[in-house]
C-alpha positions as CSV (number, residue, x, y, z in Angstrom):
1,X,-128.4,-59.9,7.6
2,X,-124.7,-60.4,7.6
3,X,-123.8,-57.1,6.1
4,X,-125.7,-53.9,6.6
5,X,-125.1,-50.5,5.2
6,X,-125.0,-47.7,7.7
7,X,-126.4,-44.4,6.7
8,X,-124.0,-41.8,8.1
9,X,-125.6,-38.4,7.7
10,X,-123.2,-36.6,10.0
11,X,-120.1,-36.8,7.8
12,X,-116.6,-36.3,9.1
13,X,-116.5,-34.0,12.0
14,X,-112.9,-34.4,13.1
15,X,-109.8,-33.1,11.5
16,X,-106.9,-35.5,11.4
17,X,-103.8,-33.5,12.5
18,X,-101.3,-36.3,12.1
19,X,-100.4,-35.4,8.5
20,X,-100.0,-31.8,9.5
21,X,-97.6,-32.7,12.4
22,X,-95.6,-34.9,10.0
23,X,-95.2,-32.1,7.4
24,X,-94.2,-29.6,10.1
25,X,-91.5,-32.0,11.5
26,X,-90.1,-32.6,8.0
27,X,-90.0,-28.8,7.4
28,X,-88.2,-28.4,10.8
29,X,-85.6,-31.0,9.9
30,X,-85.0,-29.4,6.5
31,X,-84.7,-26.0,8.1
32,X,-82.2,-27.3,10.7
33,X,-80.1,-29.0,8.1
34,X,-80.0,-26.1,5.6
35,X,-79.3,-23.5,8.4
36,X,-75.8,-24.9,8.6
37,X,-75.2,-24.0,4.9
38,X,-76.3,-20.4,5.2
39,X,-73.2,-18.2,5.3
40,X,-72.7,-14.7,6.5
41,X,-71.0,-12.4,3.9
42,X,-69.6,-10.1,6.6
43,X,-65.9,-9.5,6.9
44,X,-64.6,-10.4,10.3
45,X,-62.9,-7.3,11.7
46,X,-62.0,-6.6,15.3
47,X,-62.2,-2.8,15.3
48,X,-60.0,-0.7,17.6
49,X,-61.9,1.0,20.5
50,X,-62.0,4.7,21.0
51,X,-63.8,6.7,23.7
52,X,-64.5,9.6,21.3
53,X,-66.0,7.4,18.5
54,X,-69.3,8.6,17.0
55,X,-71.8,7.4,14.4
56,X,-71.1,9.1,11.0
57,X,-74.5,8.0,9.5
58,X,-74.7,6.6,6.0
59,X,-71.5,6.4,3.9
60,X,-71.1,6.1,0.2
61,X,-67.9,4.0,0.0
62,X,-67.3,1.4,2.7
63,X,-63.6,0.2,2.7
64,X,-62.5,-2.7,4.9
65,X,-59.1,-4.1,5.5
66,X,-59.0,-7.5,7.3
67,X,-56.2,-8.7,9.5
68,X,-54.5,-10.3,6.5
69,X,-54.4,-6.9,4.7
70,X,-57.0,-7.9,2.2
71,X,-59.0,-4.9,0.8
72,X,-62.8,-4.9,0.4
73,X,-65.1,-2.3,-1.0
74,X,-68.7,-2.5,0.3
75,X,-68.0,-6.2,1.3
76,X,-66.5,-7.3,-2.0
77,X,-62.8,-7.9,-2.6
78,X,-61.0,-5.3,-4.6
79,X,-57.4,-4.5,-5.6
80,X,-55.6,-1.2,-5.3
81,X,-55.3,-1.1,-9.1
82,X,-59.1,-1.1,-9.5
83,X,-59.7,1.7,-7.0
84,X,-59.1,4.7,-9.2
85,X,-61.7,3.7,-11.7
86,X,-64.3,2.7,-9.1
87,X,-63.8,6.0,-7.2
88,X,-64.0,8.0,-10.5
89,X,-67.3,6.3,-11.4
90,X,-68.7,7.0,-7.9
91,X,-67.6,10.6,-8.0
92,X,-69.3,11.1,-11.4
93,X,-72.6,9.8,-9.9
94,X,-72.2,11.8,-6.7
95,X,-69.5,14.5,-6.5
96,X,-69.5,14.8,-2.7
97,X,-68.8,11.1,-2.2
98,X,-67.4,10.1,1.2
99,X,-65.5,7.1,2.5
100,X,-65.6,5.0,5.7
101,X,-62.5,3.0,6.4
102,X,-62.7,0.0,8.6
103,X,-59.5,-1.8,9.5
104,X,-58.9,-4.8,11.8
105,X,-57.0,-3.9,15.0
106,X,-54.2,-6.3,13.7
107,X,-53.9,-4.7,10.3
108,X,-50.5,-3.1,9.8
109,X,-50.6,0.7,10.1
110,X,-48.9,1.1,6.7
111,X,-51.8,-0.7,4.9
112,X,-54.3,1.8,6.4
113,X,-52.1,4.7,5.4
114,X,-51.8,3.3,1.9
115,X,-55.6,3.1,1.6
116,X,-56.0,6.6,2.9
117,X,-53.4,7.9,0.5
118,X,-55.1,6.1,-2.4
119,X,-58.5,7.5,-1.5
120,X,-57.2,11.1,-1.1
121,X,-55.2,10.9,-4.4
122,X,-58.4,10.0,-6.2
123,X,-60.3,13.0,-4.9
124,X,-62.1,11.8,-1.8
125,X,-61.1,14.2,0.9
126,X,-64.0,13.4,3.3
127,X,-63.4,10.1,5.0
128,X,-63.8,8.6,8.5
129,X,-62.1,5.7,10.2
130,X,-64.5,3.3,11.8
131,X,-64.0,2.3,15.4
132,X,-66.0,0.7,18.2
133,X,-67.2,3.1,20.8
134,X,-65.6,2.2,24.1
135,X,-67.8,1.8,27.1
136,X,-67.2,4.5,29.7
């Protein structure tokens, strides 16, 4: 006969990995393209170096001043006018609140002093200035 029906009792014994490879390549391309759009929310600071610098542990308020004298609190921009209210709120929640001040090496000294003065006037007497530990 011209046509015959084969009786295949074994079934499919092989797994076709070609679709799996195709899907993985598409996922890799998507990852590579979207990786360029992921941004880092860190503030770029070049901290001054000090041989006597030490780790202060966890801090409650993290102030940063970049080289353009922009002020940040815990990574978010803030103005000097907003500071008294924010500090008062934090002191209500935790009376022994502390501050860590990070300033870029190119930040004018007067801006750092202004921040220290503002923090102290609002009742935070415990603060530290963040530095990079210098290799000895």
